[in-house]
C-alpha positions as a Markdown table, in Angstrom:
| # | Residue | x | y | z |
|---|---|---|---|---|
| 1 | Met | -188.6 | -100.9 | -114.4 |
| 2 | Lys | -187.6 | -100.9 | -110.7 |
| 3 | Tyr | -189.0 | -103.2 | -108.0 |
| 4 | Val | -190.3 | -102.4 | -104.5 |
| 5 | Tyr | -191.0 | -104.9 | -101.8 |
| 6 | Ile | -193.1 | -103.9 | -98.8 |
| 7 | Asp | -193.3 | -106.1 | -95.7 |
| 8 | Thr | -196.6 | -105.0 | -94.1 |
| 9 | Met | -197.2 | -105.8 | -90.4 |
| 10 | Gly | -200.2 | -105.3 | -88.2 |
| 11 | Cys | -203.7 | -104.1 | -88.8 |
| 12 | Gln | -205.9 | -103.5 | -91.9 |
| 13 | Met | -205.1 | -99.7 | -91.6 |
| 14 | Asn | -201.4 | -100.6 | -92.3 |
| 15 | Lys | -202.4 | -102.7 | -95.3 |
| 16 | Ser | -204.5 | -99.8 | -96.6 |
| 17 | Asp | -201.5 | -97.4 | -96.1 |
| 18 | Thr | -199.3 | -99.9 | -98.1 |
| 19 | Glu | -201.8 | -99.8 | -101.0 |
| 20 | Arg | -201.6 | -96.0 | -101.0 |
| 21 | Met | -197.8 | -96.1 | -101.0 |
| 22 | Leu | -197.7 | -98.6 | -103.8 |
| 23 | Gly | -199.9 | -96.3 | -105.9 |
| 24 | Met | -197.5 | -93.4 | -105.3 |
| 25 | Leu | -194.4 | -95.5 | -106.1 |
| 26 | Ser | -195.9 | -96.7 | -109.4 |
| 27 | His | -195.5 | -93.1 | -110.7 |
| 28 | Phe | -191.7 | -93.4 | -110.0 |
| 29 | Gly | -191.4 | -96.6 | -112.1 |
| 30 | Tyr | -191.7 | -99.0 | -109.2 |
| 31 | Glu | -193.5 | -102.3 | -109.6 |
| 32 | Glu | -194.3 | -104.4 | -106.6 |
| 33 | Thr | -192.5 | -107.7 | -106.1 |
| 34 | His | -193.0 | -110.4 | -103.5 |
| 35 | Glu | -189.4 | -111.4 | -103.6 |
| 36 | Pro | -187.3 | -109.1 | -101.4 |
| 37 | Glu | -184.0 | -110.3 | -103.0 |
| 38 | Lys | -185.3 | -108.8 | -106.3 |
| 39 | Ala | -186.2 | -105.3 | -105.0 |
| 40 | Asp | -184.4 | -102.0 | -105.6 |
| 41 | Leu | -186.5 | -100.5 | -102.8 |
| 42 | Leu | -187.2 | -102.4 | -99.6 |
| 43 | Met | -189.8 | -101.1 | -97.1 |
| 44 | Val | -191.2 | -102.3 | -93.8 |
| 45 | Asn | -194.6 | -100.9 | -92.7 |
| 46 | Thr | -194.5 | -101.5 | -89.0 |
| 47 | Cys | -196.9 | -102.2 | -86.1 |
| 48 | Ser | -196.2 | -101.1 | -82.6 |
| 49 | Ile | -199.1 | -102.7 | -80.7 |
| 50 | Arg | -196.8 | -105.5 | -79.4 |
| 51 | Gln | -193.0 | -105.7 | -78.8 |
| 52 | Leu | -192.8 | -108.8 | -81.0 |
| 53 | Ser | -194.0 | -106.9 | -84.0 |
| 54 | Glu | -191.4 | -104.2 | -83.4 |
| 55 | Asp | -188.6 | -106.8 | -83.0 |
| 56 | Lys | -189.7 | -108.5 | -86.3 |
| 57 | Ala | -189.5 | -105.1 | -88.1 |
| 58 | Phe | -185.9 | -104.4 | -86.9 |
| 59 | Ser | -184.9 | -108.0 | -87.8 |
| 60 | Ala | -186.2 | -107.6 | -91.3 |
| 61 | Val | -184.3 | -104.3 | -92.0 |
| 62 | Gly | -181.2 | -105.8 | -90.3 |
| 63 | Thr | -181.2 | -108.6 | -93.0 |
| 64 | Trp | -181.7 | -106.0 | -95.7 |
| 65 | Gly | -178.8 | -103.9 | -94.2 |
| 66 | Lys | -176.5 | -106.9 | -94.6 |
| 67 | Trp | -177.5 | -107.2 | -98.3 |
| 68 | Lys | -176.9 | -103.5 | -98.8 |
| 69 | Lys | -173.4 | -103.7 | -97.3 |
| 70 | Glu | -172.3 | -107.1 | -98.8 |
| 71 | Glu | -174.1 | -107.5 | -102.1 |
| 72 | Asn | -175.9 | -104.4 | -103.4 |
| 73 | Lys | -175.0 | -100.9 | -102.3 |
| 74 | Asn | -177.6 | -99.4 | -104.5 |
| 75 | Ile | -180.7 | -100.7 | -102.7 |
| 76 | Lys | -182.8 | -98.3 | -100.7 |
| 77 | Ile | -184.4 | -99.1 | -97.4 |
| 78 | Gly | -187.4 | -97.4 | -95.8 |
| 79 | Phe | -188.8 | -97.8 | -92.3 |
| 80 | Cys | -192.5 | -96.8 | -92.2 |
| 81 | Gly | -195.6 | -97.1 | -90.0 |
| 82 | Cys | -196.3 | -96.9 | -86.3 |
| 83 | Val | -192.9 | -97.7 | -85.0 |
| 84 | Ala | -191.4 | -95.1 | -87.3 |
| 85 | Gln | -193.9 | -92.5 | -86.0 |
| 86 | Gln | -192.9 | -93.5 | -82.4 |
| 87 | Lys | -189.1 | -93.7 | -82.8 |
| 88 | Ala | -188.4 | -91.3 | -85.6 |
| 89 | Glu | -184.7 | -90.3 | -85.7 |
| 90 | Gln | -183.8 | -93.0 | -83.2 |
| 91 | Ile | -184.2 | -95.6 | -86.0 |
| 92 | Phe | -181.2 | -94.2 | -87.8 |
| 93 | Lys | -179.1 | -94.9 | -84.7 |
| 94 | Arg | -180.3 | -98.4 | -84.4 |
| 95 | Ala | -180.3 | -99.1 | -88.1 |
| 96 | Pro | -177.8 | -96.8 | -89.9 |
| 97 | Tyr | -178.4 | -98.5 | -93.2 |
| 98 | Val | -182.0 | -97.2 | -93.4 |
| 99 | Asp | -182.4 | -94.4 | -96.0 |
| 100 | Phe | -185.7 | -93.0 | -94.8 |
| 101 | Val | -188.1 | -93.1 | -91.9 |
| 102 | Leu | -191.8 | -92.4 | -92.7 |
| 103 | Gly | -194.4 | -92.0 | -90.0 |
| 104 | Thr | -198.1 | -92.6 | -90.2 |
| 105 | His | -198.9 | -88.9 | -90.4 |
| 106 | Lys | -196.9 | -88.3 | -93.5 |
| 107 | Ile | -197.4 | -91.1 | -96.0 |
| 108 | Tyr | -198.3 | -88.5 | -98.6 |
| 109 | Ala | -194.8 | -87.1 | -98.3 |
| 110 | Leu | -193.5 | -90.3 | -100.0 |
| 111 | Pro | -193.1 | -88.9 | -103.5 |
| 112 | Glu | -190.9 | -86.1 | -102.2 |
| 113 | Ile | -188.9 | -88.6 | -100.0 |
| 114 | Ile | -188.2 | -90.8 | -103.0 |
| 115 | Glu | -186.8 | -87.8 | -104.9 |
| 116 | Arg | -184.6 | -86.8 | -101.9 |
| 117 | Ile | -183.2 | -90.2 | -101.2 |
| 118 | Asn | -182.4 | -90.6 | -104.9 |
| 119 | Arg | -180.2 | -87.4 | -104.5 |
| 120 | Gly | -178.4 | -89.2 | -101.7 |
| 121 | Glu | -180.2 | -87.6 | -98.7 |
| 122 | Arg | -181.4 | -89.5 | -95.6 |
| 123 | Val | -184.9 | -88.4 | -94.7 |
| 124 | Cys | -187.1 | -88.6 | -91.6 |
| 125 | Glu | -190.7 | -87.5 | -92.0 |
| 126 | Cys | -192.5 | -88.1 | -88.7 |
| 127 | Thr | -193.9 | -84.7 | -87.7 |
| 128 | Glu | -197.5 | -84.7 | -86.6 |
| 129 | Thr | -200.1 | -83.2 | -88.8 |
| 130 | Asn | -203.9 | -82.8 | -88.5 |
| 131 | Lys | -204.4 | -83.8 | -92.1 |
| 132 | Thr | -205.3 | -87.3 | -93.2 |
| 133 | Glu | -204.3 | -86.4 | -96.8 |
| 134 | Asp | -203.3 | -83.5 | -98.9 |
| 135 | Asp | -203.1 | -82.5 | -102.6 |
| 136 | Val | -200.8 | -85.4 | -103.3 |
| 137 | Ser | -203.7 | -87.9 | -102.8 |
| 138 | Asp | -205.4 | -86.5 | -105.9 |
| 139 | Lys | -202.4 | -87.2 | -108.1 |
| 140 | Tyr | -201.7 | -90.8 | -107.2 |
| 141 | Glu | -204.1 | -93.7 | -107.4 |
| 142 | Ile | -204.4 | -96.5 | -104.8 |
| 143 | Gln | -202.8 | -99.7 | -105.9 |
| 144 | Arg | -205.1 | -102.2 | -104.2 |
| 145 | Val | -204.2 | -105.8 | -103.5 |
| 146 | Lys | -206.3 | -107.8 | -106.0 |
| 147 | Gly | -209.2 | -109.5 | -104.3 |
| 148 | Val | -212.8 | -109.2 | -103.3 |
| 149 | Asn | -212.6 | -106.7 | -100.3 |
| 150 | Ala | -211.4 | -103.1 | -100.5 |
| 151 | Trp | -210.3 | -101.4 | -97.3 |
| 152 | Ile | -211.2 | -97.7 | -97.0 |
| 153 | Pro | -210.0 | -95.7 | -94.0 |
| 154 | Ile | -212.6 | -93.2 | -92.9 |
| 155 | Thr | -211.1 | -92.0 | -89.7 |
| 156 | Glu | -207.7 | -92.3 | -88.1 |
| 157 | Gly | -206.3 | -91.8 | -84.6 |
| 158 | Cys | -207.8 | -92.2 | -81.2 |
| 159 | Asn | -208.7 | -89.8 | -78.3 |
| 160 | Asn | -209.3 | -92.5 | -75.6 |
| 161 | Phe | -205.8 | -93.1 | -74.3 |
| 162 | Cys | -206.3 | -96.6 | -72.9 |
| 163 | Thr | -203.5 | -97.2 | -70.5 |
| 164 | Tyr | -202.1 | -100.1 | -72.5 |
| 165 | Cys | -202.4 | -98.7 | -76.0 |
| 166 | Ile | -199.8 | -96.9 | -78.1 |
| 167 | Val | -202.2 | -95.9 | -80.9 |
| 168 | Pro | -202.8 | -92.3 | -79.8 |
| 169 | Tyr | -199.1 | -91.7 | -79.9 |
| 170 | Thr | -198.5 | -93.4 | -83.3 |
| 171 | Arg | -201.7 | -92.4 | -85.1 |
| 172 | Gly | -202.5 | -89.2 | -83.3 |
| 173 | Arg | -205.9 | -87.7 | -82.4 |
| 174 | Glu | -209.1 | -88.7 | -84.2 |
| 175 | Arg | -209.4 | -87.3 | -87.7 |
| 176 | Ser | -212.2 | -88.0 | -90.1 |
| 177 | Arg | -211.8 | -88.0 | -93.9 |
| 178 | Leu | -214.3 | -86.1 | -96.0 |
| 179 | Pro | -217.3 | -88.2 | -97.1 |
| 180 | Glu | -217.0 | -87.1 | -100.7 |
| 181 | Ile | -213.5 | -88.5 | -100.9 |
| 182 | Ile | -214.5 | -91.8 | -99.2 |
| 183 | Ile | -217.5 | -92.2 | -101.6 |
| 184 | Lys | -215.3 | -91.6 | -104.6 |
| 185 | Glu | -212.8 | -94.2 | -103.3 |
| 186 | Ala | -215.7 | -96.7 | -102.8 |
| 187 | Lys | -217.0 | -96.1 | -106.3 |
| 188 | Asp | -213.5 | -96.5 | -107.8 |
| 189 | Ala | -213.1 | -99.8 | -105.9 |
| 190 | Leu | -216.4 | -101.1 | -107.1 |
| 191 | Asn | -215.8 | -100.1 | -110.7 |
| 192 | Ala | -212.5 | -102.0 | -110.4 |
| 193 | Gly | -214.4 | -105.2 | -109.5 |
| 194 | Phe | -214.3 | -105.2 | -105.7 |
| 195 | Lys | -217.5 | -106.7 | -104.2 |
| 196 | Glu | -217.1 | -105.6 | -100.6 |
| 197 | Ile | -216.1 | -102.3 | -98.9 |
| 198 | Thr | -214.7 | -102.3 | -95.4 |
| 199 | Leu | -214.7 | -98.9 | -93.7 |
| 200 | Leu | -211.7 | -98.6 | -91.3 |
| 201 | Gly | -211.0 | -96.6 | -88.2 |
| 202 | Gln | -209.4 | -97.1 | -84.8 |
| 203 | Asn | -212.7 | -95.9 | -83.5 |
| 204 | Val | -214.9 | -96.1 | -86.6 |
| 205 | Asp | -218.1 | -95.1 | -84.8 |
| 206 | Ser | -216.5 | -91.8 | -83.9 |
| 207 | Tyr | -216.5 | -90.8 | -87.6 |
| 208 | Gly | -217.6 | -87.2 | -88.1 |
| 209 | Lys | -217.3 | -86.1 | -84.5 |
| 210 | Asp | -214.5 | -83.7 | -85.5 |
| 211 | Phe | -216.4 | -82.0 | -88.4 |
| 212 | Lys | -216.9 | -78.4 | -87.6 |
| 213 | Asp | -218.9 | -77.4 | -90.7 |
| 214 | Arg | -221.5 | -80.3 | -90.9 |
| 215 | Asn | -223.5 | -82.7 | -88.8 |
| 216 | Tyr | -222.5 | -85.9 | -90.5 |
| 217 | Arg | -221.8 | -89.2 | -88.8 |
| 218 | Leu | -221.2 | -92.9 | -89.7 |
| 219 | Ala | -224.9 | -93.6 | -90.2 |
| 220 | Asp | -225.0 | -90.8 | -92.8 |
| 221 | Leu | -222.0 | -92.2 | -94.6 |
| 222 | Leu | -223.5 | -95.7 | -94.6 |
| 223 | Arg | -226.7 | -94.4 | -96.2 |
| 224 | Glu | -224.8 | -92.7 | -99.0 |
| 225 | Leu | -222.6 | -95.7 | -99.7 |
| 226 | Asn | -225.7 | -98.0 | -99.6 |
| 227 | Ala | -227.3 | -95.9 | -102.3 |
| 228 | Ile | -224.5 | -96.7 | -104.8 |
| 229 | Glu | -225.9 | -98.9 | -107.5 |
| 230 | Gly | -224.8 | -102.5 | -107.8 |
| 231 | Lys | -224.5 | -105.7 | -105.8 |
| 232 | Phe | -221.9 | -105.3 | -103.0 |
| 233 | Arg | -221.5 | -105.4 | -99.3 |
| 234 | Ile | -220.4 | -102.9 | -96.7 |
| 235 | Arg | -218.7 | -103.5 | -93.3 |
| 236 | Phe | -217.1 | -101.3 | -90.7 |
| 237 | Val | -214.5 | -101.9 | -88.0 |
| 238 | Thr | -213.5 | -101.2 | -85.2 |
| 239 | Ser | -216.4 | -100.1 | -82.9 |
| 240 | Tyr | -215.7 | -98.6 | -79.5 |
| 241 | Pro | -218.5 | -99.9 | -77.3 |
| 242 | Thr | -220.0 | -96.7 | -76.0 |
| 243 | Asp | -219.9 | -95.0 | -79.4 |
| 244 | Ile | -222.4 | -97.4 | -80.8 |
| 245 | Thr | -225.6 | -95.4 | -81.1 |
| 246 | Asp | -229.2 | -96.6 | -81.5 |
| 247 | Glu | -229.2 | -94.7 | -84.8 |
| 248 | Leu | -226.2 | -96.7 | -86.1 |
| 249 | Ile | -227.8 | -100.0 | -85.1 |
| 250 | Lys | -231.1 | -99.1 | -86.8 |
| 251 | Thr | -229.1 | -98.1 | -89.9 |
| 252 | Val | -227.4 | -101.5 | -90.1 |
| 253 | Val | -230.9 | -103.1 | -89.9 |
| 254 | Glu | -232.4 | -100.9 | -92.5 |
| 255 | Leu | -229.7 | -100.8 | -95.2 |
| 256 | Asp | -229.6 | -103.9 | -97.4 |
| 257 | Lys | -225.9 | -103.7 | -98.2 |
| 258 | Val | -224.6 | -103.2 | -94.7 |
| 259 | Cys | -223.6 | -106.5 | -93.1 |
| 260 | Glu | -224.8 | -107.9 | -89.8 |
| 261 | Tyr | -221.5 | -107.8 | -88.1 |
| 262 | Phe | -220.1 | -105.7 | -85.2 |
| 263 | His | -216.5 | -105.9 | -83.9 |
| 264 | Ile | -216.8 | -104.6 | -80.3 |
| 265 | Pro | -213.5 | -105.0 | -78.3 |
| 266 | Met | -214.1 | -105.6 | -74.6 |
| 267 | Gln | -210.5 | -106.2 | -73.5 |
| 268 | Ser | -211.4 | -107.6 | -70.0 |
| 269 | Gly | -214.5 | -109.0 | -68.4 |
| 270 | Ser | -213.6 | -107.4 | -65.1 |
| 271 | Ser | -215.0 | -103.9 | -64.3 |
| 272 | Gln | -212.0 | -103.2 | -62.1 |
| 273 | Val | -209.5 | -104.1 | -64.8 |
| 274 | Leu | -211.5 | -102.1 | -67.4 |
| 275 | Lys | -211.2 | -99.1 | -65.0 |
| 276 | Ala | -207.4 | -99.6 | -64.8 |
| 277 | Met | -207.3 | -99.8 | -68.6 |
| 278 | Asn | -209.1 | -96.4 | -68.8 |
| 279 | Arg | -211.9 | -98.0 | -70.8 |
| 280 | Arg | -215.1 | -95.8 | -70.7 |
| 281 | Tyr | -217.5 | -98.6 | -69.7 |
| 282 | Asp | -217.8 | -101.4 | -67.1 |
| 283 | Arg | -219.0 | -105.0 | -67.6 |
| 284 | Glu | -222.7 | -104.1 | -67.0 |
| 285 | Thr | -222.5 | -101.3 | -69.7 |
| 286 | Tyr | -220.9 | -103.6 | -72.2 |
| 287 | Ala | -223.6 | -106.2 | -71.5 |
| 288 | Lys | -226.3 | -103.7 | -72.3 |
| 289 | Ile | -224.7 | -102.7 | -75.5 |
| 290 | Val | -224.3 | -106.3 | -76.7 |
| 291 | Lys | -227.8 | -107.2 | -75.8 |
| 292 | Lys | -229.2 | -104.2 | -77.6 |
| 293 | Val | -227.2 | -105.1 | -80.8 |
| 294 | Arg | -228.4 | -108.7 | -80.6 |
| 295 | Asp | -232.0 | -107.8 | -80.0 |
| 296 | Met | -232.1 | -105.3 | -82.9 |
| 297 | Val | -230.0 | -107.1 | -85.5 |
| 298 | Pro | -231.1 | -110.6 | -86.6 |
| 299 | Asp | -228.3 | -113.2 | -87.1 |
| 300 | Val | -225.7 | -110.6 | -86.0 |
| 301 | Thr | -222.1 | -111.8 | -85.4 |
| 302 | Ile | -220.3 | -110.0 | -82.5 |
| 303 | Thr | -216.6 | -110.4 | -82.2 |
| 304 | Ser | -214.3 | -108.9 | -79.6 |
| 305 | Asp | -210.7 | -108.4 | -78.4 |
| 306 | Phe | -209.2 | -109.4 | -75.0 |
| 307 | Ile | -205.9 | -109.0 | -73.3 |
| 308 | Ala | -204.5 | -111.7 | -71.1 |
| 309 | Gly | -202.3 | -110.8 | -68.1 |
| 310 | Phe | -202.9 | -107.0 | -67.8 |
| 311 | Pro | -200.8 | -105.5 | -65.0 |
| 312 | Gly | -202.4 | -106.2 | -61.6 |
| 313 | Glu | -205.0 | -108.7 | -63.0 |
| 314 | Thr | -205.9 | -111.3 | -60.4 |
| 315 | Glu | -207.0 | -114.8 | -61.1 |
| 316 | Glu | -210.5 | -113.9 | -60.1 |
| 317 | Gln | -210.5 | -111.0 | -62.5 |
| 318 | Phe | -209.2 | -113.2 | -65.3 |
| 319 | Glu | -212.0 | -115.7 | -64.6 |
| 320 | Glu | -214.5 | -112.8 | -65.1 |
| 321 | Thr | -213.1 | -112.5 | -68.6 |
| 322 | Leu | -213.7 | -116.2 | -69.2 |
| 323 | Ser | -217.3 | -115.9 | -68.0 |
| 324 | Ala | -217.9 | -112.8 | -70.1 |
| 325 | Ile | -217.2 | -114.7 | -73.3 |
| 326 | Asp | -219.9 | -117.2 | -72.3 |
| 327 | Glu | -222.4 | -114.7 | -70.9 |
| 328 | Phe | -222.3 | -112.5 | -74.0 |
| 329 | Ala | -222.1 | -115.5 | -76.4 |
| 330 | Leu | -219.2 | -113.8 | -78.3 |
| 331 | Asp | -218.9 | -115.4 | -81.7 |
| 332 | Tyr | -215.1 | -114.9 | -82.0 |
| 333 | Ser | -212.4 | -112.9 | -80.2 |
| 334 | Asn | -208.9 | -111.8 | -81.0 |
| 335 | Leu | -206.5 | -112.5 | -78.2 |
| 336 | Ala | -203.2 | -111.0 | -77.1 |
| 337 | Ser | -200.9 | -111.3 | -74.0 |
| 338 | Tyr | -200.2 | -107.9 | -72.4 |
| 339 | Ser | -197.1 | -106.3 | -73.9 |
| 340 | Pro | -195.8 | -103.1 | -72.3 |
| 341 | Arg | -195.4 | -100.2 | -74.8 |
| 342 | Glu | -193.2 | -97.2 | -74.4 |
| 343 | Lys | -195.1 | -94.0 | -73.4 |
| 344 | Thr | -198.2 | -95.7 | -72.2 |
| 345 | Val | -199.3 | -95.4 | -68.6 |
| 346 | Ala | -199.5 | -99.2 | -67.9 |
| 347 | Ala | -195.9 | -99.7 | -69.0 |
| 348 | Lys | -194.8 | -97.8 | -65.9 |
| 349 | Trp | -196.6 | -100.3 | -63.6 |
| 350 | Val | -193.6 | -102.6 | -63.4 |
| 351 | Asp | -194.4 | -103.8 | -59.9 |
| 352 | Lys | -197.8 | -105.0 | -61.2 |
| 353 | Phe | -196.5 | -107.0 | -64.2 |
| 354 | Ile | -197.8 | -110.5 | -64.4 |
| 355 | Pro | -195.0 | -113.2 | -64.6 |
| 356 | Glu | -194.6 | -114.6 | -68.2 |
| 357 | Asn | -195.6 | -118.1 | -67.2 |
| 358 | Ile | -198.9 | -117.0 | -65.7 |
| 359 | Lys | -199.6 | -114.7 | -68.7 |
| 360 | Asp | -198.9 | -117.7 | -71.0 |
| 361 | Glu | -201.2 | -120.0 | -69.0 |
| 362 | Arg | -204.0 | -117.5 | -69.0 |
| 363 | Phe | -203.5 | -116.9 | -72.7 |
| 364 | Gln | -203.9 | -120.6 | -73.4 |
| 365 | Arg | -207.1 | -120.9 | -71.2 |
| 366 | Leu | -208.6 | -117.9 | -72.9 |
| 367 | Asn | -207.8 | -119.3 | -76.3 |
| 368 | Lys | -209.5 | -122.5 | -75.4 |
| 369 | Lys | -212.6 | -120.6 | -74.2 |
| 370 | Ile | -212.6 | -118.6 | -77.5 |
| 371 | Gln | -212.4 | -121.8 | -79.5 |
| 372 | Glu | -215.3 | -123.4 | -77.6 |
| 373 | Asn | -217.6 | -120.4 | -78.2 |
| 374 | Cys | -216.6 | -120.1 | -81.8 |
| 375 | Leu | -217.7 | -123.7 | -82.4 |
| 376 | Lys | -221.0 | -123.1 | -80.5 |
| 377 | Ser | -221.6 | -120.1 | -82.7 |
| 378 | Asn | -220.9 | -122.0 | -85.9 |
| 379 | Leu | -223.1 | -125.0 | -84.9 |
| 380 | Lys | -226.2 | -122.7 | -84.9 |
| 381 | Tyr | -226.0 | -122.4 | -88.7 |
| 382 | Val | -225.9 | -126.1 | -89.7 |
| 383 | Gly | -228.8 | -126.8 | -92.0 |
| 384 | Arg | -229.3 | -123.1 | -92.8 |
| 385 | Glu | -229.2 | -121.6 | -96.3 |
| 386 | Met | -226.9 | -118.5 | -96.4 |
| 387 | Glu | -225.4 | -116.1 | -99.0 |
| 388 | Val | -221.7 | -116.4 | -99.4 |
| 389 | Leu | -219.3 | -114.1 | -101.2 |
| 390 | Val | -216.5 | -116.2 | -102.6 |
| 391 | Glu | -213.1 | -114.8 | -101.8 |
| 392 | Ser | -210.7 | -117.6 | -102.9 |
| 393 | Phe | -210.3 | -120.8 | -104.9 |
| 394 | Tyr | -207.7 | -123.4 | -104.0 |
| 395 | Glu | -206.9 | -127.1 | -103.9 |
| 396 | His | -207.1 | -129.0 | -100.5 |
| 397 | Lys | -206.2 | -132.7 | -100.3 |
| 398 | Gly | -207.0 | -133.3 | -104.0 |
| 399 | Gln | -210.3 | -131.4 | -103.9 |
| 400 | Met | -211.0 | -127.9 | -105.2 |
| 401 | Ile | -212.5 | -125.5 | -102.7 |
| 402 | Asn | -214.3 | -122.2 | -103.0 |
| 403 | Ser | -214.0 | -120.2 | -99.7 |
| 404 | Gly | -215.8 | -117.1 | -98.7 |
| 405 | Lys | -217.8 | -115.2 | -96.1 |
| 406 | Thr | -221.5 | -114.9 | -95.2 |
| 407 | Arg | -223.0 | -111.5 | -94.5 |
| 408 | Asn | -222.4 | -112.0 | -90.8 |
| 409 | Phe | -218.7 | -112.8 | -91.4 |
| 410 | Lys | -218.7 | -116.6 | -91.1 |
| 411 | Thr | -216.1 | -118.4 | -93.2 |
| 412 | Val | -217.6 | -121.1 | -95.4 |
| 413 | His | -215.6 | -123.7 | -97.4 |
| 414 | Ile | -217.5 | -125.1 | -100.4 |
| 415 | Pro | -216.2 | -128.1 | -102.5 |
| 416 | Tyr | -216.7 | -127.2 | -106.1 |
| 417 | Asp | -214.5 | -127.6 | -109.2 |
| 418 | Lys | -215.3 | -124.2 | -110.8 |
| 419 | Asp | -213.6 | -121.0 | -109.6 |
| 420 | Leu | -216.4 | -118.7 | -108.3 |
| 421 | Thr | -214.2 | -116.0 | -106.7 |
| 422 | Gly | -216.1 | -112.7 | -106.6 |
| 423 | Lys | -219.5 | -114.4 | -107.0 |
| 424 | Phe | -222.4 | -114.3 | -104.6 |
| 425 | Ile | -223.8 | -117.8 | -104.2 |
| 426 | Asn | -226.5 | -119.4 | -102.0 |
| 427 | Val | -225.1 | -122.2 | -99.9 |
| 428 | Lys | -226.6 | -124.8 | -97.5 |
| 429 | Ile | -224.5 | -125.2 | -94.4 |
| 430 | Thr | -223.7 | -129.0 | -94.0 |
| 431 | Asp | -221.2 | -129.0 | -91.1 |
| 432 | Ala | -219.5 | -126.7 | -88.5 |
| 433 | Lys | -215.9 | -126.7 | -87.4 |
| 434 | Thr | -214.2 | -124.4 | -84.9 |
| 435 | Trp | -213.0 | -121.8 | -87.3 |
| 436 | Tyr | -215.3 | -122.3 | -90.4 |
| 437 | Leu | -218.5 | -123.8 | -91.8 |
| 438 | Lys | -218.8 | -126.3 | -94.6 |
| 439 | Gly | -221.4 | -125.9 | -97.3 |
| 440 | Glu | -222.7 | -127.0 | -100.6 |
| 441 | Ile | -224.2 | -124.9 | -103.4 |
| 442 | Val | -227.9 | -124.7 | -103.5 |
| 443 | Pro | -229.1 | -125.8 | -107.0 |
């Protein structure tokens, strides 16, 4: 038995890719370890959204390179993911101890790569392909992380080319997976004991747009998945605002297994900044979309993404972002300071870059606003009875806690001595904190 350690950075798509790579590696006698010092094969699955993530990846392989030189010359090192797709052969120059570079387009080439590096070759597989998978995917199972939720990519890539975003360069153009493959993966996950399916895509609502031989979209896929027998939930992320159709919203309302949750990134509350970002909507359009979702979907949770300190952003434009969070009553938002990424349009606007101290100050103010609104959102549910799918069981300050999610993605902590992980339970909400709710089991 050999051991593999994979350091996975970034989004759920990367985590899903790691699960697929672990499945392939198991056929070569590799077992996953969470102790890098124990591994025969060390891999980093990288994220290139921000410079910090890229720096962390090179730092990790730098440490492994020292081990390889000083302690164990037989270990193999792989550099994978979005930074690999972006940098390709350049990685060998910066990190000469790396044995293979594997881009996002070619993860199904991993079995061949393992054979080649075991023969002493150094391999770079980062060429673009229009396929999301090939015949290899039928030969190797997915080695999912044990838990309650299974992530299933349904589309990959992006056609929007926002001026700040590296995704079109690292994940390529939008490509939809065949529904029959997705449905089989969902059934396999449910048969393995998973209780929730999350459909993944950089623009998940664009699913099916690229099909030439069928008229089949996300709403159609949701209906087929919803028809699978058993008690489970379905979610989907991430939605591009203007791709959310009336049909999709109606489908969420009609289907009993699809959860009342939309993640709709706004990025800025200023129409001028949105235009500079090359987002295909303005503040007014975003407002109409959010209102329609709230009007049609009872108890819906709407979360978002925002960037603080985009090049050229004025104080007045930043304050529009603060007011947008209040106006649209966003339940939670992810937040990032602007980070210039190679190849993107905005990275060239050096004369418009916001000083780091101002970016940091705006980040903190935005974070405070997000916390305020998250608490307001949570307080609405105190006294309510809600269904919770328990995801974990742990001890906290001498008390055993079951923790899980409501259908509308609220985290609930329930003091209870018995492990209920994977169970659907009815809970009365007794208190609300900024990031979570407290509850007690309804007898």
